[in-house]
C-alpha positions as CSV (number, residue, x, y, z in Angstrom):
1,X,79.4,42.6,-9.5
2,X,81.8,44.2,-7.8
3,X,83.8,41.3,-5.3
4,X,83.2,43.0,-1.7
5,X,86.5,44.4,0.0
6,X,87.4,42.1,3.0
7,X,89.7,43.3,6.1
8,X,91.8,42.0,8.1
9,X,91.6,44.0,11.7
10,X,95.0,43.3,13.5
11,X,94.4,44.5,16.8
12,X,91.1,45.0,19.1
13,X,92.2,47.8,21.6
14,X,90.1,50.7,21.7
15,X,90.7,52.2,18.3
16,X,90.2,48.4,16.4
17,X,87.1,47.6,18.5
18,X,86.2,51.1,17.1
19,X,86.8,49.7,13.5
20,X,84.7,47.0,13.7
21,X,81.5,48.8,15.6
22,X,81.4,50.7,12.5
23,X,81.3,48.3,10.4
24,X,78.8,46.6,12.3
25,X,76.5,49.8,12.4
26,X,76.9,51.5,9.0
27,X,77.4,48.3,6.6
28,X,74.7,49.5,4.3
29,X,75.7,53.1,4.2
30,X,79.6,52.2,3.7
31,X,78.4,49.5,1.0
32,X,76.4,52.6,-1.0
33,X,79.2,55.3,-0.5
34,X,82.3,53.4,-1.4
35,X,79.9,51.3,-4.4
36,X,81.2,47.5,-3.0
37,X,80.3,46.0,0.2
38,X,83.1,46.3,2.7
39,X,83.0,43.2,5.6
40,X,85.3,42.1,8.0
41,X,86.3,38.7,7.6
42,X,89.1,38.4,10.1
43,X,90.5,39.6,12.9
44,X,93.7,39.3,15.3
45,X,94.8,40.3,19.3
46,X,96.8,39.1,22.0
47,X,94.0,38.3,24.8
48,X,91.5,36.1,22.4
49,X,89.2,35.8,25.7
50,X,89.4,39.5,26.2
51,X,85.6,40.8,26.6
52,X,85.3,43.8,23.9
53,X,82.0,44.8,24.6
54,X,80.6,43.2,20.9
55,X,80.3,39.7,19.4
56,X,84.0,38.7,17.6
57,X,82.3,35.2,17.0
58,X,81.4,35.9,12.8
59,X,85.0,36.6,12.3
60,X,87.9,34.1,12.0
61,X,90.6,34.4,14.1
62,X,94.4,34.6,14.4
63,X,96.8,34.7,17.4
64,X,99.2,36.2,14.5
65,X,99.1,39.1,12.9
66,X,101.1,38.4,10.4
67,X,98.9,35.3,9.7
68,X,96.0,37.3,9.7
69,X,97.8,39.6,6.7
70,X,98.7,35.7,4.7
71,X,94.8,35.0,4.7
72,X,93.6,34.6,1.6
73,X,90.2,35.9,2.5
74,X,92.1,39.0,3.2
75,X,92.6,42.0,0.6
76,X,93.3,45.0,3.4
77,X,95.3,44.6,6.6
78,X,94.1,47.6,8.9
79,X,97.0,46.8,11.6
80,X,95.9,48.7,14.8
81,X,98.6,47.0,17.1
82,X,101.2,50.3,17.7
83,X,104.9,50.0,18.4
84,X,107.7,50.7,15.8
85,X,108.8,47.3,15.2
86,X,107.8,43.8,16.2
87,X,104.0,42.0,15.5
88,X,103.0,45.2,13.9
89,X,105.8,45.9,11.3
90,X,106.2,42.4,10.4
91,X,102.4,42.2,9.7
92,X,102.4,44.8,7.4
93,X,105.1,43.8,5.8
94,X,103.6,40.5,5.4
95,X,100.4,42.3,3.7
96,X,102.5,44.3,1.4
97,X,104.8,42.1,0.0
98,X,101.5,39.6,-0.4
99,X,100.1,42.6,-3.1
100,X,97.8,43.7,-0.6
101,X,96.5,47.1,0.4
102,X,97.4,48.2,4.7
103,X,95.9,51.0,6.9
104,X,97.3,51.7,9.8
105,X,97.4,54.2,12.7
106,X,100.9,53.5,13.7
107,X,102.7,57.1,13.7
108,X,106.0,55.2,15.5
109,X,105.8,52.6,13.1
110,X,105.5,55.2,10.0
111,X,107.8,58.0,11.1
112,X,111.0,55.6,11.6
113,X,110.5,52.9,9.2
114,X,107.7,54.7,6.9
115,X,110.3,55.5,3.3
116,X,111.3,51.7,3.4
117,X,107.7,51.0,3.6
118,X,106.3,53.1,0.9
119,X,108.5,51.1,-1.4
120,X,107.5,48.0,-0.2
121,X,104.2,48.8,-1.4
122,X,105.2,50.5,-4.4
123,X,107.6,47.5,-5.2
124,X,104.1,44.8,-5.0
125,X,101.4,47.1,-6.4
126,X,99.8,47.7,-3.0
127,X,98.5,51.4,-0.9
128,X,99.6,52.1,2.4
129,X,97.5,54.9,3.9
130,X,97.7,56.3,7.3
131,X,94.9,59.3,7.8
132,X,94.4,57.8,11.4
133,X,98.0,58.2,12.4
134,X,97.9,61.8,12.3
135,X,95.6,64.1,14.6
136,X,92.9,61.7,14.7
137,X,89.7,62.6,13.0
138,X,91.3,65.9,11.1
139,X,91.5,64.7,7.3
140,X,95.3,66.5,7.1
141,X,96.7,63.4,5.6
142,X,94.1,63.6,2.5
143,X,94.2,67.0,2.8
144,X,97.8,67.3,2.4
145,X,98.3,64.2,-0.6
146,X,95.1,65.4,-2.2
147,X,93.5,68.8,-1.8
148,X,97.3,70.4,-1.4
149,X,98.4,68.8,-4.2
150,X,98.8,72.0,-6.7
151,X,100.3,74.0,-3.9
152,X,103.6,74.5,-2.6
153,X,103.7,74.1,1.3
154,X,105.8,76.7,3.2
155,X,104.7,75.8,7.2
156,X,102.9,72.9,8.4
157,X,102.2,73.8,12.1
158,X,99.6,72.8,14.8
159,X,98.9,71.0,18.3
160,X,99.1,67.4,17.7
161,X,98.8,65.6,21.1
162,X,95.5,65.9,22.5
163,X,96.9,64.9,26.2
164,X,99.2,67.9,26.3
165,X,96.8,69.9,25.4
166,X,94.5,68.8,28.0
167,X,97.2,69.4,30.4
168,X,97.4,72.5,29.5
169,X,94.4,74.2,29.6
170,X,93.1,72.2,32.8
171,X,96.3,73.7,34.3
172,X,95.2,77.4,33.2
173,X,91.7,76.8,33.9
174,X,91.9,75.3,36.9
175,X,94.9,76.9,38.6
176,X,96.2,73.3,39.1
177,X,100.1,72.5,39.1
178,X,101.6,70.3,36.5
179,X,102.0,67.3,38.8
180,X,98.4,67.4,39.7
181,X,97.1,67.6,36.1
182,X,99.3,64.6,35.2
183,X,97.7,62.2,38.0
184,X,94.6,63.4,37.1
185,X,94.7,62.9,32.8
186,X,97.1,59.5,34.2
187,X,93.6,58.6,36.2
188,X,91.3,59.7,33.2
189,X,93.0,56.9,30.9
190,X,94.8,60.0,28.6
191,X,98.3,58.9,28.9
192,X,100.3,56.3,27.1
193,X,102.1,53.3,28.8
194,X,104.7,55.2,28.6
195,X,103.9,59.0,29.6
196,X,107.0,60.3,27.9
197,X,105.7,59.3,24.8
198,X,103.0,62.1,25.5
199,X,104.4,64.8,27.9
200,X,107.9,64.2,26.3
201,X,106.4,65.8,23.0
202,X,107.7,62.0,21.3
203,X,103.9,61.4,20.4
204,X,103.4,64.7,18.5
205,X,106.8,64.6,16.7
206,X,106.1,61.2,15.0
207,X,103.1,62.9,13.6
208,X,105.1,66.0,12.6
209,X,107.8,63.8,10.9
210,X,105.0,62.8,8.7
211,X,103.4,65.5,8.0
212,X,106.5,67.4,7.2
213,X,107.4,64.4,4.8
214,X,104.1,64.8,2.9
215,X,103.9,68.7,2.9
216,X,107.4,69.0,1.0
217,X,108.8,65.7,-0.5
218,X,110.9,64.5,1.7
219,X,111.2,60.8,3.3
220,X,110.1,61.0,6.7
221,X,112.8,62.0,9.2
222,X,112.1,61.7,12.9
223,X,115.6,61.7,14.2
224,X,115.8,64.8,13.0
225,X,112.8,66.4,14.6
226,X,113.6,68.9,17.8
227,X,112.0,67.3,20.7
228,X,111.4,69.5,23.8
229,X,108.5,68.3,26.3
230,X,105.7,70.3,28.4
231,X,107.3,68.8,31.7
232,X,109.3,72.4,32.5
233,X,106.1,74.3,31.7
234,X,104.6,75.7,35.4
235,X,101.5,77.0,36.1
236,X,103.4,80.6,36.9
237,X,104.7,80.5,33.3
238,X,101.2,79.5,31.9
239,X,99.4,82.5,34.7
240,X,102.2,85.0,32.8
241,X,101.7,84.3,29.7
242,X,98.0,85.5,30.2
243,X,99.6,88.0,31.8
244,X,101.2,89.0,28.9
245,X,98.4,87.7,26.3
246,X,99.4,84.8,25.6
247,X,98.4,80.9,26.1
248,X,101.2,78.2,26.1
249,X,100.7,75.3,23.5
250,X,103.0,72.2,22.7
251,X,103.2,73.4,19.1
252,X,105.2,71.6,15.9
253,X,106.6,73.6,13.4
254,X,108.2,72.3,10.0
255,X,109.4,74.3,6.8
256,X,112.0,74.5,4.4
257,X,114.1,77.3,4.3
258,X,117.5,77.9,2.5
259,X,119.0,76.0,5.2
260,X,117.7,72.9,5.3
261,X,114.2,71.2,6.6
262,X,113.7,72.8,10.0
263,X,111.3,70.3,12.2
264,X,110.5,71.3,16.1
265,X,108.1,70.3,19.1
266,X,108.1,72.2,21.7
267,X,106.4,74.2,24.3
268,X,105.2,77.8,22.2
269,X,103.5,80.6,23.7
270,X,100.9,81.6,21.1
271,X,98.6,84.8,20.9
272,X,95.3,84.1,23.3
273,X,93.5,85.3,20.5
274,X,95.1,83.4,17.8
275,X,93.1,79.7,16.5
276,X,95.8,78.2,18.1
277,X,95.6,80.1,21.0
278,X,91.7,79.0,21.7
279,X,92.3,75.6,21.4
280,X,90.9,73.5,24.9
281,X,91.0,70.3,26.0
282,X,92.1,67.3,24.0
283,X,91.3,68.7,20.6
284,X,93.7,69.0,17.7
285,X,94.2,71.6,15.2
286,X,96.5,71.6,12.5
287,X,97.6,75.2,10.3
288,X,98.6,74.4,6.4
289,X,100.0,77.5,4.7
290,X,100.3,76.8,0.6
291,X,101.6,79.4,-2.0
292,X,97.9,78.8,-3.7
293,X,95.2,78.3,-1.2
294,X,96.9,80.2,2.0
295,X,96.8,79.0,5.3
296,X,94.0,76.4,6.1
297,X,92.9,75.8,9.7
298,X,91.7,72.3,10.3
299,X,90.2,71.7,14.1
300,X,88.9,68.2,15.5
301,X,89.0,65.7,17.8
302,X,92.7,64.5,17.6
303,X,91.9,60.7,19.5
304,X,89.4,58.3,21.3
305,X,88.1,55.2,19.9
306,X,85.2,57.2,17.6
307,X,87.3,59.9,15.9
308,X,90.5,57.5,15.7
309,X,87.9,55.0,13.9
310,X,86.7,57.5,11.7
311,X,89.9,58.1,10.0
312,X,90.8,54.7,9.6
313,X,87.2,54.4,7.5
314,X,88.4,57.1,5.5
315,X,91.3,55.1,4.3
316,X,89.5,52.1,4.1
317,X,86.8,54.0,1.6
318,X,89.2,55.3,-0.6
319,X,90.9,51.9,-1.1
320,X,86.8,50.4,-1.8
321,X,86.7,53.5,-4.5
322,X,89.6,52.7,-6.3
323,X,91.6,55.8,-5.3
324,X,95.8,55.4,-5.3
325,X,98.1,57.7,-4.1
326,X,101.6,57.4,-3.3
327,X,102.2,57.0,0.6
328,X,104.0,60.3,0.9
329,X,102.6,62.0,-1.8
330,X,104.9,61.3,-5.1
331,X,106.5,57.7,-5.6
332,X,109.5,56.9,-2.7
333,X,112.1,57.4,-5.9
334,X,111.0,61.1,-6.3
335,X,111.4,61.8,-2.5
336,X,114.0,63.9,-1.9
337,X,116.1,63.8,0.8
338,X,116.6,67.6,3.0
339,X,119.0,68.3,5.5
340,X,117.6,69.0,8.6
341,X,118.6,72.9,9.9
342,X,117.4,74.2,13.4
343,X,115.6,77.6,12.7
344,X,117.8,80.6,12.1
345,X,114.8,83.0,12.0
346,X,114.4,85.7,14.6
347,X,111.4,85.3,16.9
348,X,110.5,87.0,20.3
349,X,111.3,85.0,23.4
350,X,109.4,85.0,26.3
351,X,112.2,84.1,29.4
352,X,111.4,83.9,32.9
353,X,114.1,84.8,35.4
354,X,113.8,83.7,39.2
355,X,116.4,86.6,40.9
356,X,117.9,86.5,44.2
357,X,116.4,89.0,46.4
358,X,119.7,91.3,46.6
359,X,121.0,94.7,45.1
360,X,121.9,95.3,41.7
361,X,120.6,91.3,40.4
362,X,118.1,93.3,37.8
363,X,120.8,95.2,36.8
364,X,123.0,92.2,36.2
365,X,120.2,90.3,34.2
366,X,120.2,93.3,31.6
367,X,124.1,93.3,31.4
368,X,124.0,90.2,30.6
369,X,121.1,89.9,28.0
370,X,122.6,92.8,26.3
371,X,125.8,91.5,26.0
372,X,124.3,88.4,24.6
373,X,122.7,90.8,21.8
374,X,119.3,90.6,23.4
375,X,116.9,93.8,23.7
376,X,114.2,93.6,26.0
377,X,110.8,94.3,24.3
378,X,108.6,94.2,27.8
379,X,109.4,93.3,31.5
380,X,107.1,92.9,34.3
381,X,108.5,92.5,37.8
382,X,105.8,90.8,40.7
383,X,105.0,91.2,44.0
384,X,107.2,88.7,46.2
385,X,108.5,87.6,49.1
386,X,112.2,86.4,49.0
387,X,113.3,85.3,45.3
388,X,111.9,87.6,42.5
389,X,110.2,86.4,39.5
390,X,110.9,88.8,36.6
391,X,109.0,88.4,32.8
392,X,110.9,89.3,29.9
393,X,109.6,89.2,26.4
394,X,112.3,89.9,24.1
395,X,112.4,91.7,20.6
396,X,113.5,89.6,17.9
397,X,116.5,87.6,18.3
398,X,118.1,84.4,16.6
399,X,117.8,81.3,18.9
400,X,121.5,81.3,19.2
401,X,121.8,85.0,20.5
402,X,118.8,83.8,22.8
403,X,121.3,80.5,24.2
404,X,124.0,82.8,24.5
405,X,122.4,85.3,26.8
406,X,120.7,82.4,28.9
407,X,124.1,81.3,29.3
408,X,125.0,84.8,30.8
409,X,122.0,84.9,33.1
410,X,123.0,81.3,34.4
411,X,126.7,82.8,34.9
412,X,125.8,86.2,37.0
413,X,125.2,84.6,40.4
414,X,122.0,86.0,40.8
415,X,119.4,83.6,39.6
416,X,117.7,81.2,42.4
417,X,116.8,78.5,39.7
418,X,116.7,78.0,36.0
419,X,115.7,80.1,33.9
420,X,113.1,79.2,31.4
421,X,113.1,80.4,27.6
422,X,110.2,80.0,25.0
423,X,109.8,80.7,21.6
424,X,106.6,83.1,20.9
425,X,105.4,81.6,17.3
426,X,103.5,83.9,15.0
427,X,100.2,82.1,13.8
């Protein structure tokens, strides 16, 4: 008879508690689908006395997650502590050195140390799985590593932080400024303890680095991701973008060109009628493009107890069934280091320029853009009292040309405030 698969859960926060609840609620269903019994035998967390809304007396308790990983009655360590180093990394390393499989939702740890941990797993015959680290319940890791395995992936993109998407769609729907919606999101518990991880684009960039590694067969290169958050996006930009037929999203894009691996996480304009443009609230979406499969769009809940715990269980189920694949789609010694590159492909851009109300201001801006090699596709000037907002959509231009043109507008002496430039992404 097949032996039970025994789990040790490190971290009993929102996700960890969700994993245990599923184990208790669906024990028979899991056993039937996995072909063997899967049980939680031991747990670890910082606060033993905290009420987690369920009994934990059936499980052995370890204060130290590394001790949990070393227990003889734990076959799989489920790491849900978080943090790129510290106890989480120590526990994962202890489990892998002991030849035990690891399931983790820790995107920061993998984005920074993924290749090192994958090598440790391979050296000890262990699996390292992380579906829950990217886009919650969306099975994008499985799709890239399994369903897309025979494709040459050309591009990966997506909205990978539900908090940012909530803020941007809430600003648009309610007509509220960024600062007010930020406070609302904080009160609802949507923001990380350090909110810059969300609104600064760092959380989403961790996820993009992992998807890039899987898609292009390269070690995760978080340090090479170009990151810009949503802090400077105003309700004015959202309204103006809507007037032009676009919506603003914090969008991650990764692709390999002849120059190297481009990875960028930044607010972009996307067509309002596109799948990404129609994405509402805290939902995530990933878009994969392969030479055989074409474009695949995956949409679903990107965070929360149930969706993330569900993703954890998808990895546990694969381990229980005996499915083993390399962490990044191929053995670590076959991963190729691709030099980082900034995007050089021409794209249209949205420019918001606030001009001082004086004669000749608009003419100076047109000259500045022209001297930078940027031509105007569309322009709108809104009714105003005092400083004049002007919207410009450019013809496709290289980012270097946009940067040069922006510097020229700033030197023109007619801007009332710093300009805003957002890429318009084709999807």
